[in-house]
Gaussian input, Z-matrix of N, CA and C with variables (Angstrom, degrees):
# hf/3-21g

backbone

0 1
 N
 C     1     B1
 C     2     B2     1     A1
 N     3     B3     2     A2     1     D1
 C     4     B4     3     A3     2     D2
 C     5     B5     4     A4     3     D3
 N     6     B6     5     A5     4     D4
 C     7     B7     6     A6     5     D5
 C     8     B8     7     A7     6     D6
 N     9     B9     8     A8     7     D7
 C    10    B10     9     A9     8     D8
 C    11    B11    10    A10     9     D9
 N    12    B12    11    A11    10    D10
 C    13    B13    12    A12    11    D11
 C    14    B14    13    A13    12    D12
 N    15    B15    14    A14    13    D13
 C    16    B16    15    A15    14    D14
 C    17    B17    16    A16    15    D15
 N    18    B18    17    A17    16    D16
 C    19    B19    18    A18    17    D17
 C    20    B20    19    A19    18    D18
 N    21    B21    20    A20    19    D19
 C    22    B22    21    A21    20    D20
 C    23    B23    22    A22    21    D21
 N    24    B24    23    A23    22    D22
 C    25    B25    24    A24    23    D23
 C    26    B26    25    A25    24    D24
 N    27    B27    26    A26    25    D25
 C    28    B28    27    A27    26    D26
 C    29    B29    28    A28    27    D27
 N    30    B30    29    A29    28    D28
 C    31    B31    30    A30    29    D29
 C    32    B32    31    A31    30    D30
 N    33    B33    32    A32    31    D31
 C    34    B34    33    A33    32    D32
 C    35    B35    34    A34    33    D33
 N    36    B36    35    A35    34    D34
 C    37    B37    36    A36    35    D35
 C    38    B38    37    A37    36    D36
 N    39    B39    38    A38    37    D37
 C    40    B40    39    A39    38    D38
 C    41    B41    40    A40    39    D39
 N    42    B42    41    A41    40    D40
 C    43    B43    42    A42    41    D41
 C    44    B44    43    A43    42    D42
 N    45    B45    44    A44    43    D43
 C    46    B46    45    A45    44    D44
 C    47    B47    46    A46    45    D45
 N    48    B48    47    A47    46    D46
 C    49    B49    48    A48    47    D47
 C    50    B50    49    A49    48    D48
 N    51    B51    50    A50    49    D49
 C    52    B52    51    A51    50    D50
 C    53    B53    52    A52    51    D51
 N    54    B54    53    A53    52    D52
 C    55    B55    54    A54    53    D53
 C    56    B56    55    A55    54    D54
 N    57    B57    56    A56    55    D55
 C    58    B58    57    A57    56    D56
 C    59    B59    58    A58    57    D57
 N    60    B60    59    A59    58    D58
 C    61    B61    60    A60    59    D59
 C    62    B62    61    A61    60    D60
 N    63    B63    62    A62    61    D61
 C    64    B64    63    A63    62    D62
 C    65    B65    64    A64    63    D63
 N    66    B66    65    A65    64    D64
 C    67    B67    66    A66    65    D65
 C    68    B68    67    A67    66    D66
 N    69    B69    68    A68    67    D67
 C    70    B70    69    A69    68    D68
 C    71    B71    70    A70    69    D69
 N    72    B72    71    A71    70    D70
 C    73    B73    72    A72    71    D71
 C    74    B74    73    A73    72    D72
 N    75    B75    74    A74    73    D73
 C    76    B76    75    A75    74    D74
 C    77    B77    76    A76    75    D75
 N    78    B78    77    A77    76    D76
 C    79    B79    78    A78    77    D77
 C    80    B80    79    A79    78    D78
 N    81    B81    80    A80    79    D79
 C    82    B82    81    A81    80    D80
 C    83    B83    82    A82    81    D81
 N    84    B84    83    A83    82    D82
 C    85    B85    84    A84    83    D83
 C    86    B86    85    A85    84    D84
 N    87    B87    86    A86    85    D85
 C    88    B88    87    A87    86    D86
 C    89    B89    88    A88    87    D87
 N    90    B90    89    A89    88    D88
 C    91    B91    90    A90    89    D89
 C    92    B92    91    A91    90    D90
 N    93    B93    92    A92    91    D91
 C    94    B94    93    A93    92    D92
 C    95    B95    94    A94    93    D93
 N    96    B96    95    A95    94    D94
 C    97    B97    96    A96    95    D95
 C    98    B98    97    A97    96    D96
 N    99    B99    98    A98    97    D97
 C   100   B100    99    A99    98    D98
 C   101   B101   100   A100    99    D99
 N   102   B102   101   A101   100   D100
 C   103   B103   102   A102   101   D101
 C   104   B104   103   A103   102   D102
 N   105   B105   104   A104   103   D103
 C   106   B106   105   A105   104   D104
 C   107   B107   106   A106   105   D105
 N   108   B108   107   A107   106   D106
 C   109   B109   108   A108   107   D107
 C   110   B110   109   A109   108   D108
 N   111   B111   110   A110   109   D109
 C   112   B112   111   A111   110   D110
 C   113   B113   112   A112   111   D111
 N   114   B114   113   A113   112   D112
 C   115   B115   114   A114   113   D113
 C   116   B116   115   A115   114   D114
 N   117   B117   116   A116   115   D115
 C   118   B118   117   A117   116   D116
 C   119   B119   118   A118   117   D117
 N   120   B120   119   A119   118   D118
 C   121   B121   120   A120   119   D119
 C   122   B122   121   A121   120   D120
 N   123   B123   122   A122   121   D121
 C   124   B124   123   A123   122   D122
 C   125   B125   124   A124   123   D123
 N   126   B126   125   A125   124   D124
 C   127   B127   126   A126   125   D125
 C   128   B128   127   A127   126   D126
 N   129   B129   128   A128   127   D127
 C   130   B130   129   A129   128   D128
 C   131   B131   130   A130   129   D129
 N   132   B132   131   A131   130   D130
 C   133   B133   132   A132   131   D131
 C   134   B134   133   A133   132   D132
 N   135   B135   134   A134   133   D133
 C   136   B136   135   A135   134   D134
 C   137   B137   136   A136   135   D135
 N   138   B138   137   A137   136   D136
 C   139   B139   138   A138   137   D137
 C   140   B140   139   A139   138   D138
 N   141   B141   140   A140   139   D139
 C   142   B142   141   A141   140   D140
 C   143   B143   142   A142   141   D141
 N   144   B144   143   A143   142   D142
 C   145   B145   144   A144   143   D143
 C   146   B146   145   A145   144   D144
 N   147   B147   146   A146   145   D145
 C   148   B148   147   A147   146   D146
 C   149   B149   148   A148   147   D147
 N   150   B150   149   A149   148   D148
 C   151   B151   150   A150   149   D149
 C   152   B152   151   A151   150   D150
 N   153   B153   152   A152   151   D151
 C   154   B154   153   A153   152   D152
 C   155   B155   154   A154   153   D153
 N   156   B156   155   A155   154   D154
 C   157   B157   156   A156   155   D155
 C   158   B158   157   A157   156   D156
 N   159   B159   158   A158   157   D157
 C   160   B160   159   A159   158   D158
 C   161   B161   160   A160   159   D159
 N   162   B162   161   A161   160   D160
 C   163   B163   162   A162   161   D161
 C   164   B164   163   A163   162   D162
 N   165   B165   164   A164   163   D163
 C   166   B166   165   A165   164   D164
 C   167   B167   166   A166   165   D165
 N   168   B168   167   A167   166   D166
 C   169   B169   168   A168   167   D167
 C   170   B170   169   A169   168   D168
 N   171   B171   170   A170   169   D169
 C   172   B172   171   A171   170   D170
 C   173   B173   172   A172   171   D171
 N   174   B174   173   A173   172   D172
 C   175   B175   174   A174   173   D173
 C   176   B176   175   A175   174   D174
 N   177   B177   176   A176   175   D175
 C   178   B178   177   A177   176   D176
 C   179   B179   178   A178   177   D177
 N   180   B180   179   A179   178   D178
 C   181   B181   180   A180   179   D179
 C   182   B182   181   A181   180   D180
 N   183   B183   182   A182   181   D181
 C   184   B184   183   A183   182   D182
 C   185   B185   184   A184   183   D183
 N   186   B186   185   A185   184   D184
 C   187   B187   186   A186   185   D185
 C   188   B188   187   A187   186   D186
 N   189   B189   188   A188   187   D187
 C   190   B190   189   A189   188   D188
 C   191   B191   190   A190   189   D189
 N   192   B192   191   A191   190   D190
 C   193   B193   192   A192   191   D191
 C   194   B194   193   A193   192   D192
 N   195   B195   194   A194   193   D193
 C   196   B196   195   A195   194   D194
 C   197   B197   196   A196   195   D195
 N   198   B198   197   A197   196   D196
 C   199   B199   198   A198   197   D197
 C   200   B200   199   A199   198   D198
 N   201   B201   200   A200   199   D199
 C   202   B202   201   A201   200   D200
 C   203   B203   202   A202   201   D201
 N   204   B204   203   A203   202   D202
 C   205   B205   204   A204   203   D203
 C   206   B206   205   A205   204   D204
 N   207   B207   206   A206   205   D205
 C   208   B208   207   A207   206   D206
 C   209   B209   208   A208   207   D207
 N   210   B210   209   A209   208   D208
 C   211   B211   210   A210   209   D209
 C   212   B212   211   A211   210   D210
 N   213   B213   212   A212   211   D211
 C   214   B214   213   A213   212   D212
 C   215   B215   214   A214   213   D213
 N   216   B216   215   A215   214   D214
 C   217   B217   216   A216   215   D215
 C   218   B218   217   A217   216   D216

   B1=1.4482
   B2=1.5304
   B3=1.3337
   B4=1.4572
   B5=1.5239
   B6=1.3315
   B7=1.4618
   B8=1.5424
   B9=1.3199
   B10=1.4582
   B11=1.5220
   B12=1.3187
   B13=1.4602
   B14=1.5265
   B15=1.3217
   B16=1.4573
   B17=1.5335
   B18=1.3176
   B19=1.4677
   B20=1.5315
   B21=1.3133
   B22=1.4592
   B23=1.5261
   B24=1.3136
   B25=1.4643
   B26=1.5290
   B27=1.3210
   B28=1.4664
   B29=1.5325
   B30=1.3071
   B31=1.4574
   B32=1.5292
   B33=1.3318
   B34=1.4636
   B35=1.5279
   B36=1.3171
   B37=1.4629
   B38=1.5254
   B39=1.3180
   B40=1.4664
   B41=1.5217
   B42=1.3082
   B43=1.4663
   B44=1.5278
   B45=1.3277
   B46=1.4573
   B47=1.5256
   B48=1.3279
   B49=1.4597
   B50=1.5272
   B51=1.3294
   B52=1.4598
   B53=1.5295
   B54=1.2854
   B55=1.4635
   B56=1.5230
   B57=1.3052
   B58=1.4697
   B59=1.5262
   B60=1.3525
   B61=1.4693
   B62=1.5372
   B63=1.3224
   B64=1.4633
   B65=1.5256
   B66=1.3108
   B67=1.4662
   B68=1.5267
   B69=1.3315
   B70=1.4620
   B71=1.5269
   B72=1.3469
   B73=1.4586
   B74=1.5232
   B75=1.3309
   B76=1.4640
   B77=1.5295
   B78=1.3212
   B79=1.4656
   B80=1.5261
   B81=1.3350
   B82=1.4596
   B83=1.5243
   B84=1.3311
   B85=1.4620
   B86=1.5277
   B87=1.3154
   B88=1.4713
   B89=1.5244
   B90=1.3362
   B91=1.4665
   B92=1.5237
   B93=1.3383
   B94=1.4564
   B95=1.5235
   B96=1.3213
   B97=1.4662
   B98=1.5253
   B99=1.3215
   B100=1.4599
   B101=1.5312
   B102=1.3359
   B103=1.4611
   B104=1.5280
   B105=1.3329
   B106=1.4610
   B107=1.5201
   B108=1.3122
   B109=1.4567
   B110=1.5217
   B111=1.2934
   B112=1.4543
   B113=1.5241
   B114=1.3409
   B115=1.4560
   B116=1.5127
   B117=1.3297
   B118=1.4657
   B119=1.5258
   B120=1.3208
   B121=1.4716
   B122=1.5174
   B123=1.3321
   B124=1.4608
   B125=1.5174
   B126=1.3337
   B127=1.4552
   B128=1.5224
   B129=1.3282
   B130=1.4637
   B131=1.5270
   B132=1.3260
   B133=1.4572
   B134=1.5227
   B135=1.3360
   B136=1.4497
   B137=1.5160
   B138=1.3193
   B139=1.4586
   B140=1.5226
   B141=1.3176
   B142=1.4633
   B143=1.5229
   B144=1.3177
   B145=1.4577
   B146=1.5204
   B147=1.3184
   B148=1.4628
   B149=1.5188
   B150=1.3136
   B151=1.4613
   B152=1.5266
   B153=1.3163
   B154=1.4444
   B155=1.5167
   B156=1.3410
   B157=1.4581
   B158=1.5186
   B159=1.3219
   B160=1.4588
   B161=1.5144
   B162=1.3103
   B163=1.4539
   B164=1.5169
   B165=1.3056
   B166=1.4576
   B167=1.5242
   B168=1.3268
   B169=1.4586
   B170=1.5147
   B171=1.3125
   B172=1.4571
   B173=1.5206
   B174=1.3062
   B175=1.4575
   B176=1.5162
   B177=1.3361
   B178=1.4551
   B179=1.5181
   B180=1.3076
   B181=1.4527
   B182=1.5159
   B183=1.3251
   B184=1.4570
   B185=1.5127
   B186=1.3273
   B187=1.4576
   B188=1.5237
   B189=1.3309
   B190=1.4675
   B191=1.5225
   B192=1.3229
   B193=1.4548
   B194=1.5268
   B195=1.3358
   B196=1.4443
   B197=1.5262
   B198=1.3093
   B199=1.4616
   B200=1.5223
   B201=1.3325
   B202=1.4598
   B203=1.5137
   B204=1.3081
   B205=1.4678
   B206=1.5272
   B207=1.3469
   B208=1.4578
   B209=1.5189
   B210=1.2954
   B211=1.4568
   B212=1.5051
   B213=1.3139
   B214=1.4594
   B215=1.5143
   B216=1.3157
   B217=1.4541
   B218=1.4917
   A1=111.16
   A2=117.10
   A3=120.69
   A4=111.17
   A5=116.99
   A6=119.70
   A7=110.68
   A8=116.89
   A9=120.62
   A10=110.40
   A11=116.66
   A12=121.38
   A13=110.84
   A14=117.08
   A15=121.69
   A16=110.69
   A17=117.16
   A18=121.63
   A19=110.64
   A20=117.96
   A21=121.95
   A22=110.11
   A23=117.47
   A24=121.26
   A25=110.83
   A26=117.44
   A27=121.09
   A28=111.01
   A29=117.46
   A30=121.05
   A31=110.31
   A32=117.34
   A33=120.92
   A34=110.84
   A35=117.42
   A36=121.39
   A37=109.63
   A38=117.52
   A39=121.80
   A40=110.34
   A41=117.60
   A42=121.59
   A43=111.16
   A44=117.86
   A45=120.89
   A46=113.51
   A47=118.89
   A48=120.74
   A49=113.54
   A50=118.28
   A51=119.90
   A52=112.44
   A53=119.18
   A54=121.99
   A55=112.06
   A56=117.74
   A57=121.05
   A58=112.78
   A59=119.89
   A60=118.98
   A61=112.95
   A62=117.42
   A63=119.90
   A64=111.24
   A65=117.62
   A66=120.92
   A67=110.95
   A68=116.85
   A69=120.91
   A70=110.40
   A71=118.41
   A72=121.65
   A73=111.31
   A74=117.02
   A75=120.61
   A76=111.21
   A77=116.42
   A78=120.82
   A79=110.28
   A80=118.44
   A81=121.43
   A82=111.15
   A83=117.31
   A84=120.52
   A85=110.55
   A86=117.18
   A87=120.38
   A88=111.03
   A89=117.44
   A90=120.27
   A91=110.82
   A92=117.02
   A93=121.02
   A94=109.80
   A95=117.73
   A96=120.92
   A97=111.65
   A98=116.59
   A99=119.02
   A100=112.32
   A101=117.23
   A102=119.84
   A103=112.64
   A104=118.73
   A105=121.02
   A106=110.10
   A107=115.07
   A108=119.53
   A109=108.87
   A110=115.66
   A111=122.63
   A112=109.79
   A113=116.61
   A114=122.14
   A115=114.42
   A116=118.93
   A117=121.29
   A118=110.35
   A119=115.82
   A120=121.31
   A121=108.36
   A122=115.42
   A123=121.65
   A124=108.21
   A125=117.37
   A126=121.98
   A127=108.09
   A128=115.48
   A129=121.53
   A130=107.62
   A131=117.37
   A132=122.17
   A133=108.49
   A134=115.87
   A135=121.27
   A136=110.26
   A137=116.97
   A138=122.83
   A139=107.35
   A140=116.98
   A141=119.27
   A142=111.94
   A143=116.92
   A144=120.08
   A145=114.02
   A146=119.08
   A147=121.31
   A148=110.77
   A149=116.00
   A150=121.14
   A151=108.13
   A152=116.43
   A153=120.43
   A154=110.02
   A155=114.70
   A156=121.55
   A157=109.29
   A158=115.71
   A159=120.70
   A160=108.85
   A161=115.77
   A162=122.38
   A163=106.43
   A164=116.60
   A165=120.60
   A166=109.40
   A167=115.02
   A168=120.28
   A169=111.64
   A170=117.23
   A171=121.31
   A172=107.88
   A173=117.93
   A174=122.30
   A175=107.85
   A176=115.76
   A177=121.36
   A178=108.48
   A179=116.68
   A180=120.68
   A181=109.22
   A182=116.64
   A183=121.23
   A184=111.27
   A185=115.56
   A186=120.04
   A187=111.55
   A188=117.67
   A189=121.00
   A190=109.25
   A191=116.87
   A192=121.43
   A193=112.77
   A194=118.04
   A195=120.61
   A196=112.90
   A197=119.23
   A198=120.34
   A199=110.00
   A200=115.95
   A201=120.76
   A202=108.80
   A203=117.60
   A204=120.64
   A205=112.64
   A206=117.15
   A207=118.92
   A208=110.71
   A209=114.55
   A210=122.31
   A211=105.83
   A212=118.43
   A213=119.33
   A214=112.08
   A215=114.35
   A216=123.03
   A217=108.29
   D1=-40.89
   D2=179.91
   D3=-66.08
   D4=-37.26
   D5=-179.34
   D6=-68.11
   D7=-35.27
   D8=177.15
   D9=-66.31
   D10=-43.10
   D11=178.03
   D12=-63.16
   D13=-41.10
   D14=177.76
   D15=-63.48
   D16=-41.19
   D17=179.45
   D18=-64.48
   D19=-43.64
   D20=178.24
   D21=-63.60
   D22=-40.88
   D23=178.89
   D24=-64.36
   D25=-40.43
   D26=179.12
   D27=-65.76
   D28=-40.55
   D29=178.35
   D30=-65.26
   D31=-41.02
   D32=179.04
   D33=-63.86
   D34=-43.70
   D35=178.57
   D36=-62.94
   D37=-44.81
   D38=178.56
   D39=-59.11
   D40=-44.01
   D41=-179.74
   D42=-63.19
   D43=-49.75
   D44=-174.55
   D45=-74.90
   D46=-24.10
   D47=-179.22
   D48=-95.74
   D49=-23.35
   D50=-174.45
   D51=-121.48
   D52=-56.48
   D53=-171.59
   D54=-71.53
   D55=-49.72
   D56=-176.23
   D57=-62.56
   D58=-46.86
   D59=178.02
   D60=-62.90
   D61=-35.99
   D62=178.88
   D63=-65.67
   D64=-41.79
   D65=177.16
   D66=-63.26
   D67=-37.73
   D68=178.82
   D69=-65.70
   D70=-41.82
   D71=177.96
   D72=-64.08
   D73=-40.83
   D74=178.18
   D75=-62.74
   D76=-41.42
   D77=-179.60
   D78=-65.65
   D79=-41.93
   D80=178.76
   D81=-65.35
   D82=-40.37
   D83=179.03
   D84=-65.08
   D85=-40.46
   D86=178.58
   D87=-65.58
   D88=-39.19
   D89=177.05
   D90=-63.22
   D91=-41.18
   D92=179.08
   D93=-64.26
   D94=-44.87
   D95=-179.51
   D96=-64.01
   D97=-40.09
   D98=-177.84
   D99=-73.45
   D100=-19.73
   D101=-179.92
   D102=-88.16
   D103=-6.55
   D104=179.25
   D105=-68.26
   D106=141.31
   D107=177.73
   D108=-140.20
   D109=168.61
   D110=-177.79
   D111=-58.20
   D112=131.97
   D113=178.95
   D114=95.89
   D115=-11.10
   D116=177.78
   D117=-66.95
   D118=145.41
   D119=174.38
   D120=-99.02
   D121=134.89
   D122=-178.19
   D123=-131.74
   D124=137.13
   D125=174.28
   D126=-98.29
   D127=125.57
   D128=-179.44
   D129=-105.90
   D130=121.93
   D131=179.06
   D132=-96.40
   D133=114.90
   D134=179.99
   D135=-86.11
   D136=-40.11
   D137=176.33
   D138=-149.49
   D139=-173.20
   D140=-179.66
   D141=-65.51
   D142=-31.00
   D143=-174.35
   D144=-105.33
   D145=-6.70
   D146=-174.99
   D147=-129.92
   D148=127.63
   D149=174.91
   D150=-150.29
   D151=161.27
   D152=177.44
   D153=-146.66
   D154=155.78
   D155=-179.83
   D156=-97.52
   D157=142.45
   D158=175.72
   D159=-130.40
   D160=156.51
   D161=173.48
   D162=-113.61
   D163=129.26
   D164=-176.59
   D165=-74.85
   D166=124.86
   D167=177.53
   D168=-97.14
   D169=-30.51
   D170=-176.81
   D171=-151.91
   D172=141.52
   D173=177.97
   D174=-106.37
   D175=124.77
   D176=179.88
   D177=-127.54
   D178=142.85
   D179=176.71
   D180=-84.04
   D181=131.00
   D182=178.98
   D183=-77.56
   D184=158.36
   D185=-179.27
   D186=-84.78
   D187=-15.86
   D188=177.99
   D189=-138.18
   D190=174.64
   D191=-176.14
   D192=-72.13
   D193=-19.25
   D194=-174.51
   D195=-84.64
   D196=-18.65
   D197=-177.30
   D198=-88.22
   D199=142.61
   D200=176.90
   D201=-83.73
   D202=141.14
   D203=-177.59
   D204=-84.27
   D205=44.48
   D206=-179.37
   D207=-134.70
   D208=152.64
   D209=169.20
   D210=-122.09
   D211=126.65
   D212=-169.17
   D213=-126.24
   D214=168.83
   D215=176.96
   D216=-71.07

């Protein structure tokens, strides 16, 4: 009985510390991508020391989750 309780507790901790926050980040990123429109300015961070600003010329939906829905200058 104690081992079952320990297993359930471990699964709950795993869910609340890893799975739930990741799903929340994915949902926020999707909301941000879907709210982009023509003329918006976006800063793209390539590394810690290098970033550049772009202006969205056209909004395109990507075929997978990894592609950004923008076409830029």
